[in-house]
C-alpha positions in Angstrom: 17.2 -26.9 -10.4 18.3 -25.4 -7.2 14.8 -25.8 -5.7 11.6 -27.4 -6.9 8.2 -26.6 -5.4 6.0 -29.7 -6.0 2.3 -30.4 -6.0 1.1 -26.9 -5.5 -1.8 -25.2 -7.1 -0.3 -22.2 -9.0 -2.5 -19.1 -9.1 -1.8 -15.9 -11.1 -4.1 -13.1 -12.1 -5.2 -15.1 -15.1 -4.6 -18.8 -14.4 -5.0 -21.6 -11.9 -3.3 -25.0 -12.5 -1.3 -27.7 -10.9 2.4 -27.8 -11.7 5.9 -27.9 -10.2 8.0 -24.7 -10.1 11.7 -25.0 -10.8 14.0 -22.3 -9.4 17.5 -21.6 -10.6 19.7 -18.7 -9.4 16.7 -16.9 -7.8 14.6 -17.0 -10.9 11.7 -19.2 -12.0 13.4 -21.4 -14.6 10.7 -24.1 -15.3 7.0 -24.9 -14.9 6.1 -28.5 -15.5 5.8 -32.0 -14.0 8.3 -34.1 -12.2 11.0 -31.5 -12.1 14.3 -32.4 -10.3 15.9 -30.1 -7.7 18.6 -30.1 -5.1 16.0 -29.1 -2.6 12.3 -30.0 -2.8 9.4 -28.2 -1.1 6.1 -30.0 -1.0 3.1 -27.6 -1.4 0.5 -30.4 -1.5 -3.0 -29.0 -1.0 -1.8 -25.4 -0.9 -1.8 -22.5 -3.4 1.3 -20.9 -4.7 1.0 -17.2 -5.4 3.4 -14.6 -6.6 4.7 -12.6 -3.7 2.4 -9.7 -2.8 3.4 -6.1 -3.4 2.5 -3.3 -1.0 3.1 -0.1 -2.9 2.0 2.2 -0.1 3.9 2.0 3.2 5.4 4.5 5.6 8.2 2.9 7.6 10.2 5.0 10.0 8.1 8.1 9.1 8.6 11.2 11.2 5.1 12.7 11.6 3.3 14.9 14.0 6.1 15.1 16.5 6.9 11.4 16.6 8.1 8.5 14.3 6.1 5.6 13.0 6.6 2.5 15.2 7.8 0.2 12.4 11.3 0.9 10.9 12.5 -0.7 7.7 13.6 -3.8 9.6 10.5 -4.6 11.7 8.1 -3.4 9.0 9.7 -5.5 6.2 9.9 -8.6 8.4 6.2 -8.2 9.3 5.4 -7.8 5.6 7.2 -11.0 4.7 5.4 -12.9 7.4 2.1 -11.8 5.9 3.1 -12.9 2.3 4.4 -9.6 1.0 7.8 -9.8 -0.8 8.1 -6.2 -2.2 7.1 -2.8 -0.8 7.3 0.7 -2.1 7.7 3.4 0.5 7.7 7.2 0.2 10.8 9.4 0.4 9.2 12.7 1.5 10.8 16.0 0.5 11.0 18.6 3.3 10.9 22.3 2.8 14.1 23.6 1.1 15.3 20.1 0.4 16.1 18.6 -3.0 14.5 15.4 -4.2 17.9 13.9 -4.2 18.4 14.7 -0.5 15.0 13.3 0.4 15.7 10.1 -1.5 19.2 9.6 0.1 17.6 10.1 3.5 15.2 7.3 2.9 17.7 5.1 1.1 19.9 5.3 4.2 17.0 4.4 6.5 16.4 1.3 4.4 20.0 0.3 3.9 21.0 -2.7 6.0 17.5 -3.0 7.4 15.0 -4.0 4.6 14.5 -7.8 4.7 12.6 -7.8 1.4 12.9 -5.9 -1.9 11.8 -2.3 -2.0 11.4 0.8 -4.1 10.5 4.4 -3.4 8.0 7.0 -4.6 9.1 10.6 -4.0 6.5 12.7 -2.2 7.0 16.3 -3.3 6.7 18.8 -0.4 8.4 21.8 -2.0 7.6 22.0 -5.7 10.1 24.6 -6.9 11.0 25.2 -10.6 14.2 23.3 -10.1 12.3 20.3 -8.7 9.8 20.3 -11.6 12.1 21.1 -14.5 15.3 19.2 -13.5 14.9 16.9 -10.5 11.8 15.0 -11.5 13.7 13.8 -14.7 16.8 12.9 -12.6 14.6 10.8 -10.3 13.1 9.0 -13.2 16.6 8.2 -14.4 17.3 6.7 -11.0 14.3 4.4 -11.3 11.9 6.5 -9.3 9.0 6.8 -11.7 6.1 7.9 -9.4 5.6 11.2 -7.6 3.1 11.9 -4.8 1.5 15.3 -4.4 -0.8 16.4 -1.7 -4.1 18.3 -2.1 -4.4 18.3 1.7 -2.1 19.5 4.6 -2.5 23.2 4.0 0.6 25.1 5.2 3.0 22.2 4.7 2.6 20.0 1.6 -0.6 21.2 -0.1 -0.2 22.1 -3.8 -2.3 24.6 -5.8 -4.1 23.6 -9.0 -1.5 25.2 -11.2 1.3 23.2 -9.6 -0.7 20.0 -9.8 -1.4 20.6 -13.4 2.2 21.4 -14.3 3.4 18.3 -12.4 0.9 16.1 -14.5 2.3 17.6 -17.7 5.9 16.9 -16.5 5.0 13.3 -15.5 3.5 12.7 -18.9 6.7 13.9 -20.6 8.8 11.6 -18.4 6.5 8.5 -18.6 6.0 8.7 -14.9 2.9 8.7 -12.7 1.5 11.4 -10.4 -0.2 10.0 -7.2 -2.5 12.3 -5.3 -3.7 12.5 -1.8 -7.2 13.8 -2.8 -8.8 15.9 -0.1 -9.7 19.6 -0.3 -7.0 21.1 2.0 -8.7 24.4 2.4 -11.9 22.9 3.6 -10.1 20.5 6.0 -8.0 23.4 7.4 -11.1 25.4 8.1 -13.1 22.6 9.7 -10.2 21.3 11.9 -9.6 24.8 13.3 -13.3 25.5 13.7 -14.0 22.2 15.6 -11.0 22.6 17.9 -11.9 26.2 18.7 -15.4 25.0 19.6 -14.0 22.4 22.0 -15.0 19.5 19.8 -11.8 17.5 20.3 -12.8 13.8 20.6 -11.6 11.4 17.8 -15.0 11.5 16.1 -14.3 15.1 15.1 -11.4 14.0 13.1 -13.9 12.3 10.7 -16.2 15.3 10.8 -13.3 17.6 9.9 -12.6 15.4 6.8 -16.0 15.1 5.1 -16.4 12.6 2.2 -17.5 15.5 0.0 -14.1 17.1 0.4 -12.4 13.9 -0.8 -14.8 13.7 -3.8 -14.3 17.3 -4.8 -10.5 16.9 -4.7 -10.6 13.6 -6.6 -12.9 15.1 -9.2 -10.7 18.2 -9.6 -7.5 16.1 -9.9 -9.2 13.9 -12.5 -10.2 16.9 -14.6 -6.7 18.4 -14.4 -5.2 15.0 -15.5 -7.6 14.9 -18.4 -6.6 18.4 -19.5 -2.9 17.3 -19.2 -3.7 14.0 -21.1 -1.8 12.3 -18.3 -2.6 9.2 -16.1 -3.3 9.8 -12.5 -3.4 7.5 -9.4 -5.5 8.3 -6.3 -4.0 6.9 -3.1 -6.1 5.5 -0.2 -9.5 6.2 -1.7 -12.0 6.0 1.2 -15.3 7.4 0.2 -18.1 6.2 -2.2 -18.4 9.8 -3.4 -14.8 9.8 -4.6 -15.1 6.4 -6.1 -18.0 7.7 -8.2 -15.7 10.3 -9.7 -13.2 7.6 -10.6 -15.9 5.4 -12.1 -17.3 8.2 -14.3 -13.8 9.0 -15.6 -12.8 5.4 -16.3 -16.2 4.7 -18.0 -15.2 7.5 -20.4 -11.8 5.8 -21.1 -9.7 8.2 -19.0 -6.6 6.6 -17.5 -7.5 7.0 -13.8 -6.2 4.5 -11.3 -7.0 4.2 -7.6 -6.4 2.1 -4.5 -8.2 1.5 -1.4 -6.9 0.1 1.9 -8.2 -2.7 4.2 -9.2 -0.3 7.0 -11.8 1.3 4.8 -13.2 -2.1 3.9 -13.7 -3.2 7.5 -14.3 -0.2 9.8 -16.5 2.8 9.9 -17.0 6.1 11.9 -18.6 4.2 14.8 -15.1 3.1 15.8 -14.2 6.7 16.6 -16.7 6.7 19.4 -15.3 3.7 21.2 -14.8 4.3 25.0 -11.5 5.0 26.7 -10.1 6.9 23.8 -9.9 3.7 21.7 -11.2 5.6 18.7 -7.7 7.2 18.4 -6.4 3.9 17.0 -8.5 4.5 13.9 -7.4 8.1 13.2 -5.9 8.3 9.7 -6.4 10.6 6.7 -8.7 10.2 4.9 -10.7 9.0 7.9 -13.1 6.1 8.2 -16.5 6.7 6.6 -20.1 6.0 7.8 -21.4 2.5 7.9 -22.5 1.2 4.5 -19.6 2.9 2.7 -17.6 -0.2 2.9 -19.7 -2.2 0.5 -19.3 0.5 -2.2 -15.5 0.0 -2.0 -15.9 -3.8 -2.2 -18.0 -3.2 -5.3 -15.2 -1.0 -6.7 -12.7 -3.8 -6.3 -15.2 -6.3 -7.9 -15.9 -4.1 -10.9 -12.3 -3.0 -11.6 -12.8 0.7 -10.9 -10.4 0.2 -8.0 -7.2 -1.6 -9.1 -5.2 -2.1 -5.9 -5.5 -2.9 -2.2 -2.5 -1.3 -0.5 -2.1 -0.6 3.2 -0.9 3.0 3.9 0.9 1.2 6.7 1.9 3.9 9.2 1.6 2.5 12.8 1.7 4.4 16.0 1.5 2.9 19.5 -1.7 3.6 21.4 0.4 4.3 24.5 3.0 7.0 24.1 2.0 8.1 20.5 -1.7 8.1 19.8 -2.4 9.4 23.3 -0.5 12.6 22.4 -3.9 13.7 21.1 -6.0 12.6 24.1 -7.2 16.2 24.6 -7.2 17.2 20.9 -8.0 15.0 17.9 -5.8 17.2 15.7 -2.7 16.1 17.6 -3.4 12.3 17.2 -0.7 10.9 14.9 -2.5 9.7 11.8 -2.0 6.1 10.7 -2.7 2.4 11.2 -0.8 -0.9 11.0 -1.7 -3.2 8.2 1.4 -4.4 6.2 1.2 -8.0 7.7 -2.6 -8.5 7.7 -3.5 -7.3 4.2 -3.1 -10.6 2.3 -5.1 -12.8 4.6 -7.8 -10.2 5.1 -8.4 -9.7 1.4 -8.3 -13.4 0.7 -10.7 -14.3 3.5 -13.2 -11.5 2.9 -12.8 -11.4 -0.8 -12.4 -15.0 -1.9 -13.8 -17.0 0.9 -16.9 -14.8 1.1 -17.5 -15.0 -2.7 -16.9 -11.4 -3.6 -14.3 -12.1 -6.3 -12.2 -15.0 -7.6 -8.8 -16.1 -6.4 -7.3 -14.7 -9.6 -8.8 -11.3 -8.9 -7.3 -11.5 -5.4 -3.8 -12.0 -6.9 -4.3 -9.2 -9.3 -5.3 -6.8 -6.5 -2.4 -7.5 -4.1 0.4 -8.4 -6.5 0.0 -8.2 -10.3 -1.6 -4.8 -10.6 0.9 -3.1 -8.3 3.7 -4.6 -10.4 2.2 -3.5 -13.7 1.3 0.0 -12.5 4.6 0.7 -10.8 7.0 -0.6 -13.3 8.0 -3.9 -11.6 6.5 -6.3 -14.2 7.4 -8.9 -15.4 10.1 -9.2 -12.8 7.5 -9.2 -10.0 3.8 -9.9 -9.6 3.4 -13.1 -11.6 4.6 -16.7 -11.9 6.3 -17.1 -15.2 9.6 -18.3 -16.6 12.3 -15.6 -16.0 10.4 -13.8 -13.2 11.9 -13.5 -9.8 11.2 -16.5 -7.6 9.2 -14.4 -5.1 6.6 -16.9 -4.1 4.1 -17.5 -1.3 2.8 -20.9 -0.3 -0.7 -20.3 1.1 -2.7 -22.8 3.1 -6.4 -22.1 2.3 -7.5 -24.0 5.4 -5.2 -22.5 8.0 -7.1 -20.4 10.6 -5.4 -17.5 12.3 -6.7 -14.9 14.7 -5.1 -11.6 13.8 -4.0 -10.6 17.3 -1.1 -8.5 18.5 0.3 -11.6 20.2 0.9 -13.5 16.9 1.7 -10.7 14.5 5.2 -9.2 14.0 4.4 -5.5 13.5 6.2 -3.3 16.1 3.0 -1.7 17.5 1.1 -2.3 20.7 -2.3 -3.1 19.2 -4.0 -4.7 16.2 -7.2 -3.2 14.9 -8.1 -6.6 13.6 -7.7 -8.6 16.8 -11.3 -9.7 16.8 -11.0 -11.2 13.4 -10.2 -14.8 12.5 -9.3 -15.5 8.9 -9.2 -18.8 7.1 -6.3 -18.9 4.6 -2.8 -17.9 5.6 0.8 -17.8 4.2 2.9 -20.8 5.5 6.0 -20.1 3.5 7.4 -16.9 1.9 10.3 -17.1 -0.6 12.3 -14.2 -2.1 14.4 -14.8 -5.2 14.4 -18.5 -4.4 15.3 -18.3 -0.7 12.9 -19.2 2.1 12.6 -16.1 4.3 9.5 -17.1 6.3 8.2 -20.5 7.3 5.2 -21.0 9.6 5.3 -17.5 10.9 9.0 -17.6 11.7 11.3 -15.2 9.9 14.3 -17.0 8.5 15.7 -14.4 6.2 18.5 -12.0 6.5 18.0 -8.4 7.7 19.3 -6.1 5.0 19.0 -8.6 2.2 16.3 -6.7 0.4 17.3 -5.1 -2.8 16.5 -1.6 -4.1 14.4 -1.9 -7.2 14.8 0.6 -10.1 11.4 0.8 -11.7 10.5 1.0 -15.3 8.6 3.9 -16.9 6.2 1.4 -18.6 2.9 1.9 -16.8 -0.5 0.3 -16.9 
């Protein structure tokens, strides 16, 4: 073997056992005892997980008059340092632009920069007949098998119900998946304008302009339309217990409804918007944080299986020079938070260490389910013979404070800087090559490969 990882405790979504892992030509070639390799890595006392997959990132995203602080280089390096070996970003179609033009724009941004493997969803911002009847099929042929549509952002991206319904029908025909940002855009548009006109411009009014009922209504409507189309649907960044209830009701009836939540909704609440000195701007994102107590409903969704994925919606903006663009008006605060590097240790510590779910469920949430849902399995998301040797050696005893000083994301703050986690990646490997060891990036910028994704969905 080229490399053997010895003495580790292998953990997948279904198993936990002690064995050596033999790696040959970037693939897992053997699982067993006393394997021989040119190079040996001792994982004694540590877990070995499949590399995590973050299927919701926004690197280098132009948004609200600025650009997300992490580009494909800094963002992918930070992801690797946090135990993530694959990400799926969003190529966002502008008005009058074809899906091919959008994809090429984002492919060019990632080329020569991405340090880990990557794919793209296409976010459709201008749903013309040409896009729906021709280009969606062409994207699927190129390995882009998921399409995001927005029920929010009136006047820019928001789709009407007929368009959403037709896109679900087309996705079903293609074996692709429609992802929805589920908030009632008409309600949000009215409330944002109303509150700004009334002089209610502090960060807390961002949350009050995006009520949880508006998320629940849109999620419920999307689910009904998906049922009528006999198509699966995936709800991104679900934040509210009320929306989760819509998902639960549909799944209990056997409807193929899938949903993710994000770490920020598990750890923070609307009280953070009222922090002094405009600190609340750091937590402005869409959907917003919800009232205290909502967090536990989302944890229960992860435990029960009604939520299948923890992704990040990583879209960082600096507090100084970006977030403060909206100091006098919440509607001008760039929406987004950093999280691509902190997701894995946070979910392990607060999920596994605190007894909410098993270590197998943790692996399922951060790696295996994203691979299954988004057409990357069995190449990614598990430890099995023939899979890519994307592996994380994880020290369950290592304690790390998640401060901006020791993280690698290109942003001037960490929302989690008061949190110390126990359990942290100490080595990250992509296709058999060590790319991070003890928090130091050792890989090659631009070595990440674009992944064509299958149409086989969970």
